[in-house]
C-alpha positions as CSV (number, residue, x, y, z in Angstrom):
1,M,0.0,0.0,0.0
2,A,1.4,3.4,-0.9
3,A,2.1,5.9,1.8
4,P,0.2,9.2,1.7
5,R,2.4,12.2,0.7
6,V,2.2,15.9,0.9
7,P,2.0,17.2,-2.7
8,G,5.4,18.1,-3.9
9,S,7.2,16.2,-1.2
10,G,8.8,13.6,-3.4
11,G,11.9,13.8,-5.5
12,D,15.4,15.1,-4.8
13,R,15.4,17.4,-1.7
14,T,19.0,18.2,-1.5
15,L,20.6,21.6,-2.1
16,E,24.3,21.8,-2.6
17,L,25.7,24.7,-0.6
18,P,28.5,27.0,-1.8
19,C,30.8,25.2,0.5
20,G,30.1,21.9,-1.1
21,E,28.0,20.4,1.7
22,T,24.4,19.5,1.1
23,L,21.2,20.5,2.9
24,D,17.7,19.2,2.9
25,P,15.6,22.3,2.4
26,H,13.0,20.9,4.8
27,E,15.5,21.5,7.6
28,I,14.9,25.2,7.2
29,D,12.1,26.8,9.1
30,L,10.7,30.2,8.5
31,G,12.4,31.7,11.6
32,M,15.9,30.7,10.6
33,R,18.3,33.4,9.5
34,E,21.4,31.2,9.7
35,Y,22.3,27.6,9.2
36,T,25.2,26.1,11.1
37,C,26.8,23.8,8.5
38,R,28.8,20.6,8.8
39,C,31.7,22.5,7.1
40,G,32.0,24.5,10.3
41,E,30.8,27.8,8.9
42,T,27.5,29.6,9.4
43,H,25.5,30.4,6.2
44,A,22.8,33.1,5.9
45,V,19.3,31.8,5.2
46,V,16.7,33.9,3.5
47,T,13.3,32.9,2.3
48,D,10.8,34.8,0.1
49,V,8.5,35.2,3.1
50,H,11.2,37.3,4.9
51,P,10.2,40.9,4.3
52,P,12.7,43.4,3.0
53,S,12.4,45.1,6.4
54,R,14.7,42.4,7.6
55,F,17.4,44.5,6.0
56,F,16.0,48.1,5.9
57,P,13.5,50.2,7.9
58,E,9.9,50.1,6.7
59,S,10.2,53.8,5.5
60,L,13.0,52.9,3.1
61,V,11.2,49.7,2.0
62,T,8.1,51.8,1.2
63,I,10.3,54.2,-0.9
64,L,11.9,51.3,-2.8
65,Q,8.5,49.7,-3.4
66,E,7.0,53.0,-4.7
67,T,10.1,53.8,-6.8
68,I,11.0,50.4,-8.3
69,E,8.6,48.7,-10.7
70,P,9.6,45.0,-11.0
71,A,9.8,43.6,-14.5
72,D,8.8,40.2,-13.3
73,E,5.8,38.3,-11.9
74,F,6.0,40.0,-8.5
75,E,3.6,42.9,-7.8
76,E,6.2,44.9,-5.8
77,F,9.9,45.2,-5.1
78,G,10.8,42.7,-2.3
79,T,13.2,40.2,-0.9
80,P,13.5,38.2,-4.1
81,H,14.8,41.3,-5.8
82,L,17.3,42.1,-3.1
83,L,18.7,38.6,-3.3
84,G,18.7,38.8,-7.1
85,V,21.0,41.8,-6.8
86,V,23.3,39.9,-4.5
87,M,23.3,36.9,-6.9
88,E,24.4,39.1,-9.7
89,E,27.4,40.3,-7.8
90,F,28.2,37.0,-6.1
91,P,26.9,34.2,-8.2
92,E,29.1,31.5,-6.7
93,Q,28.3,32.4,-3.1
94,I,24.5,32.1,-3.2
95,V,22.4,29.0,-4.0
96,T,18.6,28.8,-4.4
97,Y,15.9,26.2,-3.9
98,D,12.6,26.6,-5.7
99,A,10.0,25.3,-3.3
100,S,7.0,26.6,-5.2
101,D,5.8,23.0,-5.8
102,D,6.9,21.7,-2.4
103,G,4.0,21.5,0.1
104,G,6.3,20.5,2.9
105,V,7.8,23.9,3.5
106,G,6.2,27.3,4.2
107,Y,8.1,29.2,1.5
108,A,8.4,29.3,-2.2
109,M,12.0,30.3,-2.6
110,L,15.1,29.7,-0.4
111,W,18.5,31.3,-0.6
112,V,21.5,30.1,1.3
113,S,24.7,32.1,1.1
114,D,28.4,31.4,1.8
115,F,28.2,34.5,4.0
116,D,26.9,34.6,7.5
117,S,23.7,36.7,8.0
118,R,25.5,39.8,9.2
119,R,27.8,39.9,6.2
120,L,24.9,39.2,3.8
121,H,23.1,42.1,5.5
122,E,26.0,44.4,4.9
123,I,26.3,43.3,1.2
124,I,22.6,44.0,0.6
125,V,22.9,47.5,2.2
126,E,26.0,48.2,0.1
127,L,24.4,47.1,-3.1
128,V,21.1,49.1,-2.5
129,V,23.2,52.2,-1.7
130,E,25.0,51.7,-5.0
131,L,21.6,51.4,-6.8
132,M,20.4,54.5,-5.1
133,D,23.6,56.4,-6.0
134,H,23.2,55.3,-9.7
135,A,19.5,56.4,-9.7
136,V,20.3,59.8,-8.1
137,S,23.2,60.4,-10.6
138,H,20.5,60.5,-13.3
139,A,18.6,63.2,-11.5
140,E,18.3,66.5,-13.2
141,D,18.6,68.3,-9.8
142,D,22.3,69.0,-9.1
143,D,21.6,70.0,-5.5
144,A,19.9,66.6,-4.9
145,V,22.8,64.8,-6.4
146,T,25.3,66.8,-4.3
147,D,23.2,66.3,-1.1
148,F,23.0,62.6,-1.6
149,E,26.7,62.2,-2.3
150,S,27.6,64.2,0.8
151,Q,25.2,62.0,2.9
152,M,26.8,58.9,1.5
153,L,30.2,60.0,2.5
154,E,29.0,60.0,6.1
155,F,27.1,56.8,5.9
156,D,28.8,53.8,7.6
157,V,27.3,50.5,6.4
158,S,28.7,48.4,9.2
159,E,27.4,50.8,11.8
160,F,24.0,51.0,10.2
161,V,23.8,47.2,10.1
162,E,24.9,46.9,13.7
163,Q,22.3,49.4,14.9
164,Y,19.6,48.0,12.8
165,R,20.2,44.4,13.9
166,R,20.3,45.5,17.5
167,Q,17.0,47.4,17.2
168,R,15.4,44.5,15.3
169,D,16.5,41.9,17.9
170,F,17.9,39.3,15.5
171,E,18.8,37.0,18.4
172,S,15.2,35.8,18.3
173,E,13.1,34.5,15.4
174,H,10.4,36.9,16.5
175,D,12.1,40.2,15.5
176,R,9.9,43.2,15.2
177,A,9.5,45.8,12.5
178,L,10.6,49.4,13.2
């Protein structure tokens, strides 16, 4: 007699990590932000259900969502776009698992990086600042460009990430939005 299954629960459920180890994506729960690997390193874990406010204050997320119109199936700019930018810069250090047909997990997409969660956070902030700088450089308002550039000279990515992570309480899986 055949055993009942959850739809999408069959097939190969291994994901090769950037370090060469493998992971069963069903080991990842929605509260995880890091995976302690057999290789001895800690890898950042991100799922599509993690909001962009994991990395930025809600006010900036709102601006990004109002400003950036995705050219894909997503209705608004979100976490998949942030990780897409990281993957463009670091294609060998991020792996993905498409769980859209997997009823055994609570997410549709999983990303695991070679970086720990703090370093991934810094990379995402650095890349979004670069995108913002590029967008502002096309502005027709020279004062806005100058103002943005002077603010960026004072912006410390590491300090921002440190403060933001402390405020969001990333020691718990129940972090809160700002």
